C-alpha positions in Angstrom: -254.5 104.6 22.7 -256.5 103.1 19.8 -257.0 105.2 16.7 -259.7 104.6 14.1 -259.8 106.7 11.0 -263.0 107.4 8.9 -262.6 109.2 5.6 -266.0 111.1 5.4 -267.8 113.5 3.1 -267.0 114.5 -0.5 -263.8 116.3 0.3 -262.9 113.8 2.0 -262.0 114.6 5.6 -260.3 112.2 8.1 -262.5 111.9 11.1 -260.7 110.1 14.1 -262.1 108.2 17.0 -259.5 107.6 19.6 -260.0 105.7 22.8 -258.3 104.7 26.0 -258.1 100.8 26.1 -258.7 100.4 29.8 -261.6 102.8 30.4 -263.1 102.9 26.8 -263.3 106.7 27.1 -263.1 108.2 23.7 -262.8 111.4 21.7 -264.1 112.2 18.2 -261.8 114.5 16.3 -263.1 116.5 13.3 -266.5 114.9 12.7 -266.9 115.2 9.0 -269.7 112.7 8.4 -272.2 114.1 6.0 -274.4 111.4 4.5 -276.8 109.5 6.8 -274.9 106.2 6.3 -271.6 107.9 7.4 -273.3 109.1 10.6 -274.6 105.6 11.2 -271.2 104.1 10.6 -269.6 106.4 13.2 -272.4 105.7 15.7 -272.2 101.9 15.1 -268.4 101.9 15.7 -268.8 103.7 19.0 -271.7 101.5 20.2 -270.2 98.1 19.1 -267.0 98.9 20.9 -268.8 100.1 24.0 -267.1 103.5 23.9 -268.0 106.4 26.1 -267.7 109.7 24.2 -266.0 112.2 26.5 -264.8 114.8 24.0 -265.8 116.3 20.7 -262.6 118.0 19.4 -262.1 120.2 16.4 -258.6 121.0 15.0 -260.2 123.9 13.2 -263.6 125.1 12.1 -263.6 124.9 8.3 -266.9 123.5 7.0 -265.6 120.2 5.9 -264.2 119.3 9.4 -267.3 120.5 11.2 -270.2 119.1 9.2 -271.3 116.7 11.9 -270.7 118.8 15.0 -274.4 119.2 15.8 -275.1 115.5 15.1 -272.3 114.3 17.4 -273.0 116.8 20.1 -276.7 115.9 20.3 -276.3 112.2 19.7 -273.7 111.6 22.5 -274.6 114.6 24.7 -271.0 115.9 24.5 -269.7 119.5 24.5 -268.1 120.9 21.4 -264.4 122.0 21.9 -262.4 124.2 19.6 -260.3 127.4 19.5 -262.7 130.4 19.6 -260.4 132.3 17.1 -262.1 130.1 14.4 -265.7 130.6 15.6 -266.2 133.3 12.9 -265.9 130.5 10.3 -269.2 128.9 11.5 -271.3 132.0 10.7 -271.4 131.4 7.0 -271.7 127.6 7.2 -275.0 127.3 5.5 -274.0 129.6 2.6 -270.7 127.9 2.2 -272.2 124.5 2.2 -274.6 125.5 -0.6 -271.7 126.7 -2.7 -270.5 123.0 -2.7 -273.9 121.6 -3.3 -274.4 120.5 0.3 -277.3 121.1 2.6 -276.8 121.3 6.4 -279.6 119.6 8.2 -278.7 121.3 11.5 -277.6 124.9 12.1 -274.1 125.4 13.4 -273.7 125.5 17.1 -271.3 127.7 19.1 -268.1 126.5 20.7 -269.0 125.2 24.2 -265.5 124.5 25.6 -262.8 126.8 24.2 -259.4 125.3 23.6 -256.0 127.0 23.8 -252.3 126.4 24.1 -251.4 124.3 27.1 -254.8 122.6 27.6 -254.7 118.9 28.5 -257.5 116.5 27.4 -257.8 113.3 29.3 -259.3 110.0 28.3 -258.7 107.6 31.2 -254.9 107.2 31.3 -254.5 108.8 27.8 -253.6 112.5 27.6 -253.6 114.9 24.7 -251.7 118.2 24.9 -253.2 121.1 22.9 -250.9 123.3 20.9 -252.0 126.3 18.8 -250.5 126.3 15.3 -252.3 129.0 13.3 -251.8 129.9 9.7 -254.2 127.5 7.9 -256.9 129.2 10.0 -256.5 131.6 12.9 -257.6 129.0 15.5 -255.9 125.8 14.3 -254.9 123.5 17.1 -253.2 120.1 17.2 -253.5 117.3 19.7 -250.3 115.6 20.8 -250.1 112.3 22.8 -246.6 112.6 24.2 -246.5 109.1 25.7 -247.2 107.3 22.4 -245.8 110.0 20.1 -249.0 110.5 18.1 -250.3 113.9 16.9 -253.5 114.9 15.2 -252.9 118.0 13.2 -255.9 118.7 11.1 -254.9 120.7 8.0 -251.6 122.1 9.4 -249.3 119.4 7.9 -249.7 116.7 5.3 -247.5 114.0 3.8 -245.1 116.1 1.7 -247.2 119.3 2.0 -248.8 121.8 4.3 -252.3 123.4 4.7 -253.4 126.0 2.3 -253.2 129.6 3.6 -255.3 131.4 1.0 -258.6 131.1 3.0 -259.9 133.8 5.4 -257.5 134.3 8.2 -254.8 132.2 6.6 -251.1 133.2 6.9 -248.3 131.3 5.2 -245.4 132.7 7.4 -247.3 132.1 10.6 -248.0 128.5 9.5 -244.4 127.7 8.6 -243.2 129.2 11.8 -245.6 127.2 13.9 -244.7 123.9 12.2 -241.0 124.5 12.7 -241.2 125.6 16.3 -243.9 123.2 17.6 -244.0 120.1 15.3 -240.5 119.7 13.9 -239.2 119.8 17.5 -241.1 116.5 18.3 -239.4 113.1 18.1 -238.8 111.8 14.5 -241.0 108.8 15.2 -244.0 110.9 16.0 -246.9 109.6 13.8 -248.8 112.5 12.2 -252.5 112.0 11.6 -253.6 114.6 9.1 -257.0 115.9 8.2 -256.8 114.6 4.7 -254.8 111.7 3.2 -252.4 109.2 4.7 -250.4 109.3 7.9 -246.8 110.4 7.9 -244.1 111.1 10.6 -242.1 114.0 11.8 -238.8 112.6 10.8 -239.9 112.1 7.2 -241.4 115.6 6.9 -238.3 117.2 8.4 -236.2 115.8 5.6 -238.6 115.5 2.7 -241.3 118.1 2.9 -240.4 120.8 0.3 -242.1 123.5 2.3 -240.0 122.9 5.3 -236.5 122.7 3.9 
């Protein structure tokens, strides 16, 4: 599985394009591109690498991670997949964007393919397991490639930190419990691709993350 990271928008958010080497089937995770040149960069990467977009996956539906959902869904004719427990966060998207000085060109669209615990997403021979880890938001999910020990966690876990829990639907105890029971049980060499900042790994976070000691 090939992983390409794009830090997009003012926050910035890590948008990931992952693809299966043999089939060129790909998924776009957390499309945060906002400016026209960011959207063009994402589109160019997919076209130049002859990728076939099969999935549009959201770890959660906070505005910064979902800015380009309509653009990606319409450009590549791909359904939008997320946990419906977060769908309420889309309702105030335009108002929230304005608070940050952003303007949404397209109205938010509803979740087309709901994701839940135990779902499996396939890209050729590559498979992602869906796990629900709420707390940062009620519908936060992570995508785990067991074969290659890679996990895409959105804002659940960061290098030396965890996602904030003071936003609507956040719950600190729930987040810590989910991280401990579902993420820290993974192999130490599991690479963690977070929604912001650099990569880390499970072994490092188990020992060094001050929130998880």
